[in-house]
C-alpha angles and dihedrals in degrees: 000000000000120000115252113257120222115258114261113253133186136186131226126206115198120195114195119194136167089070117162114236114254091002102126135261125327117237123202129190127194111216135195123189098000145007100244122100099267090059096046102072103150123060148150141194132213142167114254122242120199094352096306141076131203126212129183124199115192137192095029124159111243113254144091117328140164131199127222120189140175140172110243096216095177097037097235095129097244140082104257117221141189121249087268092054099255114145115252094194131061111276141166147171138217117264130033100308135158121249097222099080142359106287126232114265088248090062094052101036126114132177116251112205134168129313091017149262141241124228133184127218121192117204121219137164123250089205132027115270112271 
């Protein structure tokens, strides 16, 4: 019999910038397979310092991931939207994605491999601040 090998694990560091001063905590979700809520099962929140926030996720299985982030300006724990579904708070995704609509997972995905990777997410508003 062969000895069992430990499961491979990687870490992910997420840097979020474009944060509005005094605008509330930043929330980050780690997604696999899609960008809607059922696919984004791991998350974290932090207060920004100097216009940016850093998050570290550890013990992740290598594979394809995407990051979704937003600044919770009113502190209610969710991304507020207009009646048409446009975000009212600053938001962003990993990868080179457009700001007009939620991207496809394939536009935001990156490969996480051992020992880990670092990604940057820039927040922006879909609509001017009210």
